[in-house]
A tleap script that builds the chain and sets N, CA, C and O, in Angstrom:
source leaprc.protein.ff14SB
mol = sequence {
  NMET GLU ILE ARG PHE LEU SER ASP VAL GLU
  TYR ALA VAL SER GLY LEU ALA VAL ASN GLU
  ILE LEU LYS GLN ARG TYR CYS VAL PHE ASP
  LEU GLU SER THR GLY ILE HIE HIE GLU THR
  GLU HIE ILE THR GLN VAL GLY ALA VAL ILE
  ILE GLU ASN GLY ILE VAL GLN LYS SER GLN
  THR PHE ASN SER TYR VAL GLN PRO LEU LYS
  PRO ILE PRO GLU ALA VAL GLU ARG PHE THR
  GLY ILE SER ASN THR ASN VAL GLU ARG ALA
  PRO ARG PHE ASN GLU VAL TYR SER ARG PHE
  ILE GLU PHE ILE LYS VAL CLEU
}
set mol.1.N position { 1.319 25.230 -58.899 }
set mol.1.CA position { -0.137 25.425 -58.700 }
set mol.1.C position { -0.371 26.936 -59.043 }
set mol.1.O position { 0.542 27.651 -58.631 }
set mol.2.N position { -1.160 27.447 -59.557 }
set mol.2.CA position { -1.731 29.066 -59.619 }
set mol.2.C position { -3.018 28.921 -59.340 }
set mol.2.O position { -3.671 27.941 -59.700 }
set mol.3.N position { -3.354 29.627 -58.857 }
set mol.3.CA position { -4.830 30.302 -58.658 }
set mol.3.C position { -4.750 32.013 -58.740 }
set mol.3.O position { -4.053 32.868 -58.195 }
set mol.4.N position { -5.980 32.015 -59.837 }
set mol.4.CA position { -6.042 33.243 -60.377 }
set mol.4.C position { -7.117 33.758 -60.003 }
set mol.4.O position { -8.105 33.194 -60.474 }
set mol.5.N position { -7.335 34.672 -59.290 }
set mol.5.CA position { -8.770 35.500 -58.671 }
set mol.5.C position { -9.640 36.288 -60.063 }
set mol.5.O position { -9.162 37.310 -60.557 }
set mol.6.N position { -10.873 35.713 -60.570 }
set mol.6.CA position { -11.309 36.178 -61.643 }
set mol.6.C position { -12.063 37.319 -61.130 }
set mol.6.O position { -12.024 38.248 -61.937 }
set mol.7.N position { -12.608 37.533 -60.276 }
set mol.7.CA position { -13.578 38.266 -59.209 }
set mol.7.C position { -13.688 38.083 -58.073 }
set mol.7.O position { -12.993 37.189 -57.591 }
set mol.8.N position { -14.399 38.680 -57.382 }
set mol.8.CA position { -14.932 38.411 -55.642 }
set mol.8.C position { -15.172 36.909 -55.541 }
set mol.8.O position { -14.684 36.254 -54.620 }
set mol.9.N position { -16.009 36.313 -56.601 }
set mol.9.CA position { -16.661 34.637 -56.257 }
set mol.9.C position { -16.092 34.048 -57.327 }
set mol.9.O position { -16.754 33.034 -57.549 }
set mol.10.N position { -15.149 34.154 -58.167 }
set mol.10.CA position { -14.786 33.233 -59.138 }
set mol.10.C position { -13.205 33.340 -59.080 }
set mol.10.O position { -12.569 34.375 -58.880 }
set mol.11.N position { -12.723 32.140 -59.281 }
set mol.11.CA position { -11.353 32.161 -59.645 }
set mol.11.C position { -10.793 30.786 -60.494 }
set mol.11.O position { -11.505 29.787 -60.593 }
set mol.12.N position { -9.714 30.848 -60.966 }
set mol.12.CA position { -9.040 30.049 -62.084 }
set mol.12.C position { -7.829 28.850 -61.418 }
set mol.12.O position { -7.014 29.350 -60.643 }
set mol.13.N position { -7.715 27.590 -61.643 }
set mol.13.CA position { -6.526 27.065 -60.949 }
set mol.13.C position { -6.075 26.362 -62.332 }
set mol.13.O position { -6.579 25.802 -63.305 }
set mol.14.N position { -4.898 26.712 -61.852 }
set mol.14.CA position { -3.732 26.120 -63.617 }
set mol.14.C position { -2.731 25.736 -62.550 }
set mol.14.O position { -2.516 26.214 -61.436 }
set mol.15.N position { -2.109 24.598 -63.304 }
set mol.15.CA position { -0.638 24.221 -63.474 }
set mol.15.C position { -0.925 22.964 -62.549 }
set mol.15.O position { -0.073 22.078 -62.615 }
set mol.16.N position { -1.947 22.767 -61.739 }
set mol.16.CA position { -2.116 21.435 -60.884 }
set mol.16.C position { -1.658 20.296 -61.401 }
set mol.16.O position { -1.985 20.004 -62.551 }
set mol.17.N position { -0.814 19.439 -60.642 }
set mol.17.CA position { -0.283 18.353 -61.255 }
set mol.17.C position { 0.147 17.259 -59.865 }
set mol.17.O position { 0.866 17.533 -58.904 }
set mol.18.N position { -0.437 16.214 -60.110 }
set mol.18.CA position { -0.025 15.534 -58.573 }
set mol.18.C position { 0.694 14.041 -59.159 }
set mol.18.O position { 0.092 13.132 -59.730 }
set mol.19.N position { 2.145 14.098 -58.830 }
set mol.19.CA position { 2.978 12.950 -59.222 }
set mol.19.C position { 2.229 11.697 -58.871 }
set mol.19.O position { 1.567 11.446 -57.863 }
set mol.20.N position { 2.527 10.842 -60.115 }
set mol.20.CA position { 2.155 9.471 -59.941 }
set mol.20.C position { 1.012 8.862 -59.070 }
set mol.20.O position { 1.005 8.057 -58.139 }
set mol.21.N position { -0.150 9.703 -59.873 }
set mol.21.CA position { -1.690 9.415 -59.050 }
set mol.21.C position { -2.019 8.544 -58.452 }
set mol.21.O position { -2.579 8.555 -57.356 }
set mol.22.N position { -1.559 7.208 -59.423 }
set mol.22.CA position { -1.947 5.999 -59.310 }
set mol.22.C position { -1.213 5.107 -58.245 }
set mol.22.O position { -1.292 3.892 -58.069 }
set mol.23.N position { -0.583 5.922 -57.680 }
set mol.23.CA position { 0.512 5.149 -56.609 }
set mol.23.C position { -0.244 5.885 -54.911 }
set mol.23.O position { -0.446 5.225 -53.892 }
set mol.24.N position { -0.492 7.243 -55.083 }
set mol.24.CA position { -1.249 7.797 -53.965 }
set mol.24.C position { -2.331 7.133 -53.162 }
set mol.24.O position { -3.084 6.234 -53.539 }
set mol.25.N position { -2.284 7.714 -52.017 }
set mol.25.CA position { -3.804 7.429 -51.310 }
set mol.25.C position { -4.594 8.469 -51.146 }
set mol.25.O position { -4.121 9.261 -50.332 }
set mol.26.N position { -5.466 8.743 -51.528 }
set mol.26.CA position { -6.028 10.150 -51.464 }
set mol.26.C position { -8.011 10.160 -51.452 }
set mol.26.O position { -8.617 9.317 -52.114 }
set mol.27.N position { -8.462 10.798 -50.948 }
set mol.27.CA position { -9.800 11.141 -50.816 }
set mol.27.C position { -10.647 11.689 -51.840 }
set mol.27.O position { -10.174 12.765 -52.207 }
set mol.28.N position { -11.872 11.348 -52.552 }
set mol.28.CA position { -12.593 11.602 -53.405 }
set mol.28.C position { -14.231 12.121 -52.651 }
set mol.28.O position { -14.964 11.173 -52.369 }
set mol.29.N position { -14.677 13.274 -52.399 }
set mol.29.CA position { -15.608 13.662 -52.047 }
set mol.29.C position { -17.062 14.443 -52.730 }
set mol.29.O position { -17.040 15.377 -53.532 }
set mol.30.N position { -18.047 13.907 -52.277 }
set mol.30.CA position { -19.060 14.811 -53.232 }
set mol.30.C position { -19.842 15.216 -52.030 }
set mol.30.O position { -19.816 14.694 -50.915 }
set mol.31.N position { -20.705 16.475 -52.541 }
set mol.31.CA position { -21.589 17.070 -51.721 }
set mol.31.C position { -22.792 17.267 -52.578 }
set mol.31.O position { -22.694 17.600 -53.759 }
set mol.32.N position { -23.906 17.063 -51.986 }
set mol.32.CA position { -25.468 17.250 -52.816 }
set mol.32.C position { -26.091 18.671 -51.437 }
set mol.32.O position { -26.009 18.835 -50.220 }
set mol.33.N position { -26.645 19.344 -52.558 }
set mol.33.CA position { -27.644 20.659 -51.861 }
set mol.33.C position { -28.551 21.043 -51.907 }
set mol.33.O position { -29.079 20.409 -52.821 }
set mol.34.N position { -29.266 21.748 -51.526 }
set mol.34.CA position { -30.652 22.456 -51.761 }
set mol.34.C position { -30.871 23.208 -52.969 }
set mol.34.O position { -31.919 23.722 -53.360 }
set mol.35.N position { -29.737 23.200 -53.501 }
set mol.35.CA position { -29.434 24.235 -55.271 }
set mol.35.C position { -28.231 24.459 -55.701 }
set mol.35.O position { -27.217 23.941 -55.233 }
set mol.36.N position { -28.287 25.376 -56.774 }
set mol.36.CA position { -26.905 25.445 -57.043 }
set mol.36.C position { -25.991 26.841 -56.489 }
set mol.36.O position { -24.807 27.122 -56.677 }
set mol.37.N position { -26.916 27.463 -55.844 }
set mol.37.CA position { -26.191 29.027 -55.619 }
set mol.37.C position { -25.621 28.711 -54.357 }
set mol.37.O position { -26.417 28.501 -53.442 }
set mol.38.N position { -24.107 28.615 -54.064 }
set mol.38.CA position { -23.751 28.450 -53.133 }
set mol.38.C position { -23.978 29.561 -51.990 }
set mol.38.O position { -23.744 29.325 -50.805 }
set mol.39.N position { -24.241 30.239 -52.251 }
set mol.39.CA position { -24.592 32.083 -51.192 }
set mol.39.C position { -25.583 31.470 -50.146 }
set mol.39.O position { -25.430 31.491 -48.925 }
set mol.40.N position { -26.738 30.859 -50.916 }
set mol.40.CA position { -27.806 30.835 -50.263 }
set mol.40.C position { -28.574 29.200 -50.103 }
set mol.40.O position { -29.749 28.950 -49.835 }
set mol.41.N position { -27.466 28.275 -50.367 }
set mol.41.CA position { -28.083 27.029 -50.762 }
set mol.41.C position { -27.394 26.159 -49.332 }
set mol.41.O position { -26.428 26.629 -48.731 }
set mol.42.N position { -27.981 24.993 -48.965 }
set mol.42.CA position { -27.299 24.273 -47.833 }
set mol.42.C position { -27.039 22.769 -48.175 }
set mol.42.O position { -27.869 22.233 -48.910 }
set mol.43.N position { -25.964 22.013 -47.718 }
set mol.43.CA position { -25.621 20.770 -47.891 }
set mol.43.C position { -26.702 19.790 -47.517 }
set mol.43.O position { -27.436 20.018 -46.555 }
set mol.44.N position { -26.810 18.772 -48.207 }
set mol.44.CA position { -28.056 18.131 -47.827 }
set mol.44.C position { -27.170 16.299 -47.508 }
set mol.44.O position { -27.460 15.462 -46.652 }
set mol.45.N position { -26.387 16.265 -48.287 }
set mol.45.CA position { -25.881 14.834 -48.043 }
set mol.45.C position { -23.818 15.224 -48.158 }
set mol.45.O position { -23.277 16.185 -48.703 }
set mol.46.N position { -23.335 14.351 -47.605 }
set mol.46.CA position { -21.658 14.252 -47.782 }
set mol.46.C position { -21.401 12.885 -47.991 }
set mol.46.O position { -22.055 12.094 -47.313 }
set mol.47.N position { -20.275 12.289 -49.093 }
set mol.47.CA position { -20.310 10.936 -49.593 }
set mol.47.C position { -18.875 11.196 -50.023 }
set mol.47.O position { -18.370 12.161 -50.598 }
set mol.48.N position { -18.192 9.659 -49.420 }
set mol.48.CA position { -16.801 10.104 -49.779 }
set mol.48.C position { -16.152 8.684 -49.887 }
set mol.48.O position { -16.744 7.662 -49.539 }
set mol.49.N position { -14.934 8.708 -50.380 }
set mol.49.CA position { -14.196 7.069 -50.672 }
set mol.49.C position { -12.809 7.449 -50.601 }
set mol.49.O position { -12.516 8.599 -50.927 }
set mol.50.N position { -12.021 6.746 -50.268 }
set mol.50.CA position { -10.737 6.726 -50.160 }
set mol.50.C position { -10.130 5.810 -51.686 }
set mol.50.O position { -10.843 5.014 -52.296 }
set mol.51.N position { -9.247 6.021 -51.925 }
set mol.51.CA position { -8.637 5.640 -53.286 }
set mol.51.C position { -6.976 5.439 -52.822 }
set mol.51.O position { -6.277 6.366 -52.414 }
set mol.52.N position { -6.569 4.170 -52.965 }
set mol.52.CA position { -5.256 3.803 -52.829 }
set mol.52.C position { -4.851 3.040 -53.865 }
set mol.52.O position { -5.397 2.002 -54.238 }
set mol.53.N position { -3.684 3.663 -54.434 }
set mol.53.CA position { -3.336 2.971 -55.871 }
set mol.53.C position { -4.319 2.693 -56.537 }
set mol.53.O position { -4.494 1.487 -56.711 }
set mol.54.N position { -5.191 3.517 -57.077 }
set mol.54.CA position { -5.900 3.698 -58.052 }
set mol.54.C position { -7.306 2.779 -57.896 }
set mol.54.O position { -8.185 2.606 -58.740 }
set mol.55.N position { -7.231 2.346 -56.771 }
set mol.55.CA position { -8.766 1.351 -56.693 }
set mol.55.C position { -9.190 2.133 -55.256 }
set mol.55.O position { -8.568 2.712 -54.365 }
set mol.56.N position { -10.506 1.843 -55.520 }
set mol.56.CA position { -11.557 2.594 -54.469 }
set mol.56.C position { -11.332 1.410 -53.400 }
set mol.56.O position { -11.072 0.241 -53.684 }
set mol.57.N position { -11.491 1.972 -52.071 }
set mol.57.CA position { -11.141 0.971 -50.784 }
set mol.57.C position { -12.473 1.010 -50.237 }
set mol.57.O position { -12.795 1.681 -49.256 }
set mol.58.N position { -13.303 0.199 -50.969 }
set mol.58.CA position { -14.822 -0.129 -50.521 }
set mol.58.C position { -15.055 -0.378 -48.752 }
set mol.58.O position { -16.170 -0.382 -48.229 }
set mol.59.N position { -13.961 -0.545 -48.122 }
set mol.59.CA position { -13.748 -0.855 -46.450 }
set mol.59.C position { -14.127 0.673 -46.191 }
set mol.59.O position { -15.002 0.906 -45.358 }
set mol.60.N position { -13.560 1.637 -46.811 }
set mol.60.CA position { -13.392 3.014 -46.483 }
set mol.60.C position { -14.108 3.743 -47.108 }
set mol.60.O position { -13.637 4.312 -48.094 }
set mol.61.N position { -15.623 3.975 -46.685 }
set mol.61.CA position { -16.242 4.916 -47.244 }
set mol.61.C position { -16.964 5.573 -46.394 }
set mol.61.O position { -17.138 5.074 -45.282 }
set mol.62.N position { -17.634 7.027 -46.770 }
set mol.62.CA position { -18.196 7.891 -45.682 }
set mol.62.C position { -19.510 8.358 -46.364 }
set mol.62.O position { -19.435 8.649 -47.557 }
set mol.63.N position { -20.877 8.476 -45.638 }
set mol.63.CA position { -22.313 8.883 -45.945 }
set mol.63.C position { -22.563 9.205 -44.931 }
set mol.63.O position { -22.288 8.743 -43.824 }
set mol.64.N position { -23.296 10.315 -45.365 }
set mol.64.CA position { -24.206 11.050 -44.115 }
set mol.64.C position { -25.214 11.836 -44.573 }
set mol.64.O position { -24.673 12.939 -44.641 }
set mol.65.N position { -26.331 11.963 -44.929 }
set mol.65.CA position { -27.143 12.902 -44.948 }
set mol.65.C position { -26.741 14.102 -43.820 }
set mol.65.O position { -26.132 14.049 -42.752 }
set mol.66.N position { -27.370 15.199 -44.567 }
set mol.66.CA position { -26.902 16.896 -43.512 }
set mol.66.C position { -28.518 16.949 -43.316 }
set mol.66.O position { -29.287 16.444 -44.135 }
set mol.67.N position { -28.959 17.646 -42.087 }
set mol.67.CA position { -30.043 18.291 -41.919 }
set mol.67.C position { -29.936 19.820 -42.386 }
set mol.67.O position { -29.431 20.661 -41.642 }
set mol.68.N position { -30.479 20.164 -43.761 }
set mol.68.CA position { -30.264 21.730 -44.115 }
set mol.68.C position { -31.356 22.415 -43.535 }
set mol.68.O position { -32.504 22.129 -43.194 }
set mol.69.N position { -30.395 23.728 -43.535 }
set mol.69.CA position { -31.437 24.950 -42.787 }
set mol.69.C position { -32.431 25.653 -43.608 }
set mol.69.O position { -32.877 26.780 -43.391 }
set mol.70.N position { -32.800 24.676 -44.806 }
set mol.70.CA position { -33.995 25.101 -45.879 }
set mol.70.C position { -34.560 23.897 -46.053 }
set mol.70.O position { -33.832 22.957 -45.731 }
set mol.71.N position { -35.696 23.609 -46.486 }
set mol.71.CA position { -36.579 22.634 -47.482 }
set mol.71.C position { -35.639 22.253 -48.550 }
set mol.71.O position { -34.798 23.008 -49.037 }
set mol.72.N position { -35.832 21.106 -48.857 }
set mol.72.CA position { -35.063 20.699 -50.499 }
set mol.72.C position { -36.291 21.161 -51.398 }
set mol.72.O position { -37.378 20.797 -50.950 }
set mol.73.N position { -36.324 21.769 -52.380 }
set mol.73.CA position { -37.065 22.183 -53.366 }
set mol.73.C position { -37.591 20.527 -54.237 }
set mol.73.O position { -36.928 19.504 -54.402 }
set mol.74.N position { -38.372 20.704 -54.459 }
set mol.74.CA position { -39.048 19.310 -55.417 }
set mol.74.C position { -38.276 19.278 -56.736 }
set mol.74.O position { -38.127 18.153 -57.212 }
set mol.75.N position { -37.649 20.523 -57.557 }
set mol.75.CA position { -37.053 19.588 -58.486 }
set mol.75.C position { -35.955 19.287 -58.220 }
set mol.75.O position { -35.353 18.496 -58.947 }
set mol.76.N position { -35.197 19.993 -56.765 }
set mol.76.CA position { -33.773 19.289 -56.219 }
set mol.76.C position { -34.135 17.528 -55.792 }
set mol.76.O position { -33.431 16.559 -56.076 }
set mol.77.N position { -35.101 17.530 -55.235 }
set mol.77.CA position { -35.184 15.895 -54.594 }
set mol.77.C position { -35.616 14.936 -55.806 }
set mol.77.O position { -35.463 13.717 -55.727 }
set mol.78.N position { -36.157 15.555 -56.914 }
set mol.78.CA position { -36.231 14.455 -58.093 }
set mol.78.C position { -34.752 14.309 -58.974 }
set mol.78.O position { -34.379 13.287 -59.550 }
set mol.79.N position { -34.020 15.624 -58.912 }
set mol.79.CA position { -33.116 15.447 -59.345 }
set mol.79.C position { -31.493 14.756 -58.731 }
set mol.79.O position { -30.582 14.402 -59.480 }
set mol.80.N position { -31.456 14.690 -57.122 }
set mol.80.CA position { -31.039 14.084 -56.524 }
set mol.80.C position { -31.232 12.516 -55.948 }
set mol.80.O position { -30.485 11.543 -55.844 }
set mol.81.N position { -32.334 12.738 -55.699 }
set mol.81.CA position { -33.269 11.348 -54.982 }
set mol.81.C position { -33.128 11.913 -53.265 }
set mol.81.O position { -33.779 11.153 -52.549 }
set mol.82.N position { -32.600 12.786 -52.641 }
set mol.82.CA position { -32.846 13.250 -51.403 }
set mol.82.C position { -33.967 13.761 -51.271 }
set mol.82.O position { -34.389 14.679 -51.976 }
set mol.83.N position { -34.561 13.235 -50.374 }
set mol.83.CA position { -36.309 14.177 -49.993 }
set mol.83.C position { -35.627 15.035 -48.912 }
set mol.83.O position { -34.497 15.211 -48.456 }
set mol.84.N position { -36.925 15.492 -48.727 }
set mol.84.CA position { -36.999 16.239 -46.882 }
set mol.84.C position { -37.124 15.414 -45.862 }
set mol.84.O position { -36.842 15.659 -44.689 }
set mol.85.N position { -37.694 14.091 -46.457 }
set mol.85.CA position { -38.000 12.917 -45.304 }
set mol.85.C position { -36.482 12.086 -44.877 }
set mol.85.O position { -36.099 11.461 -43.888 }
set mol.86.N position { -35.970 12.409 -46.014 }
set mol.86.CA position { -34.487 11.669 -45.746 }
set mol.86.C position { -33.603 12.733 -44.929 }
set mol.86.O position { -32.450 12.382 -44.676 }
set mol.87.N position { -33.985 13.872 -44.534 }
set mol.87.CA position { -32.949 14.666 -44.188 }
set mol.87.C position { -33.426 15.370 -42.970 }
set mol.87.O position { -32.740 16.202 -42.376 }
set mol.88.N position { -35.136 14.859 -42.463 }
set mol.88.CA position { -35.370 15.668 -41.515 }
set mol.88.C position { -34.817 15.456 -40.041 }
set mol.88.O position { -34.883 16.369 -39.219 }
set mol.89.N position { -34.116 13.870 -39.654 }
set mol.89.CA position { -34.113 13.778 -38.780 }
set mol.89.C position { -32.354 13.698 -38.859 }
set mol.89.O position { -31.743 13.289 -37.872 }
set mol.90.N position { -31.766 14.037 -39.854 }
set mol.90.CA position { -30.159 13.871 -40.179 }
set mol.90.C position { -29.711 14.827 -39.520 }
set mol.90.O position { -30.328 15.883 -39.380 }
set mol.91.N position { -28.348 14.538 -38.926 }
set mol.91.CA position { -27.619 15.204 -37.994 }
set mol.91.C position { -27.257 16.666 -38.774 }
set mol.91.O position { -27.113 16.649 -39.996 }
set mol.92.N position { -27.136 17.745 -38.129 }
set mol.92.CA position { -26.711 19.157 -38.671 }
set mol.92.C position { -25.161 19.140 -39.317 }
set mol.92.O position { -24.480 18.149 -39.052 }
set mol.93.N position { -24.648 20.063 -40.049 }
set mol.93.CA position { -23.515 19.972 -40.851 }
set mol.93.C position { -22.422 19.822 -39.783 }
set mol.93.O position { -21.902 18.723 -39.592 }
set mol.94.N position { -22.116 20.766 -39.179 }
set mol.94.CA position { -21.035 20.497 -37.933 }
set mol.94.C position { -20.701 19.144 -37.377 }
set mol.94.O position { -19.552 18.793 -37.107 }
set mol.95.N position { -21.627 18.505 -37.244 }
set mol.95.CA position { -21.488 17.141 -36.597 }
set mol.95.C position { -20.890 16.303 -37.448 }
set mol.95.O position { -19.948 15.558 -37.182 }
set mol.96.N position { -21.640 16.471 -38.848 }
set mol.96.CA position { -21.237 15.803 -40.433 }
set mol.96.C position { -19.821 15.786 -40.741 }
set mol.96.O position { -19.139 14.848 -41.155 }
set mol.97.N position { -19.421 17.247 -40.409 }
set mol.97.CA position { -18.063 17.381 -40.762 }
set mol.97.C position { -16.954 17.325 -39.537 }
set mol.97.O position { -15.788 17.690 -39.689 }
set mol.98.N position { -17.327 16.972 -38.683 }
set mol.98.CA position { -16.504 16.602 -37.602 }
set mol.98.C position { -16.063 14.525 -37.697 }
set mol.98.O position { -15.115 13.794 -37.412 }
set mol.99.N position { -17.334 14.406 -38.221 }
set mol.99.CA position { -17.427 12.923 -38.446 }
set mol.99.C position { -16.399 12.712 -39.986 }
set mol.99.O position { -15.843 11.644 -40.241 }
set mol.100.N position { -16.308 13.913 -40.860 }
set mol.100.CA position { -16.109 13.611 -42.081 }
set mol.100.C position { -14.391 13.934 -41.675 }
set mol.100.O position { -13.575 13.141 -42.144 }
set mol.101.N position { -13.924 14.980 -40.896 }
set mol.101.CA position { -12.617 15.068 -40.688 }
set mol.101.C position { -11.884 13.826 -39.718 }
set mol.101.O position { -10.662 13.690 -39.647 }
set mol.102.N position { -12.810 13.014 -39.040 }
set mol.102.CA position { -12.191 11.930 -38.403 }
set mol.102.C position { -11.802 11.081 -39.708 }
set mol.102.O position { -10.636 10.852 -40.032 }
set mol.103.N position { -13.240 10.527 -40.605 }
set mol.103.CA position { -12.611 9.886 -41.421 }
set mol.103.C position { -11.608 9.872 -42.523 }
set mol.103.O position { -11.282 8.883 -43.179 }
set mol.104.N position { -11.124 11.185 -42.657 }
set mol.104.CA position { -10.011 11.554 -43.606 }
set mol.104.C position { -8.577 11.344 -42.876 }
set mol.104.O position { -7.513 11.081 -43.436 }
set mol.105.N position { -8.843 11.552 -41.271 }
set mol.105.CA position { -7.275 11.488 -40.244 }
set mol.105.C position { -6.339 9.899 -41.055 }
set mol.105.O position { -5.126 9.702 -41.115 }
set mol.106.N position { -7.360 9.116 -41.509 }
set mol.106.CA position { -6.749 8.007 -41.869 }
set mol.106.C position { -5.420 8.118 -43.107 }
set mol.106.O position { -4.499 7.370 -43.435 }
set mol.107.N position { -5.851 9.322 -43.502 }
set mol.107.CA position { -4.904 9.764 -44.822 }
set mol.107.C position { -3.879 10.019 -44.533 }
set mol.107.O position { -3.064 10.363 -45.390 }
savepdb mol mol.pdb
quit
């Protein structure tokens, strides 16, 4: 694998290969946020699944809203389906991150 830095904020990854990926056990995760600019936006949801032998392990999933440090813009609420009401009582990122780390320890 090679990581080539294009600038202070951009990079390119090449030569990444996973041998026999359909026989592996791994985690796929997704983050939702308040917007697209990573320097100024905040995570609003973390979701993840464990995949083993090419099959999603439905009993091994992770999903949590995250209370962001700023309001979710109306356009993002419409796009993601996540509203400010959903996240107003959600745990902060550090708590969700700790739970996510525990979730992936099964790998």
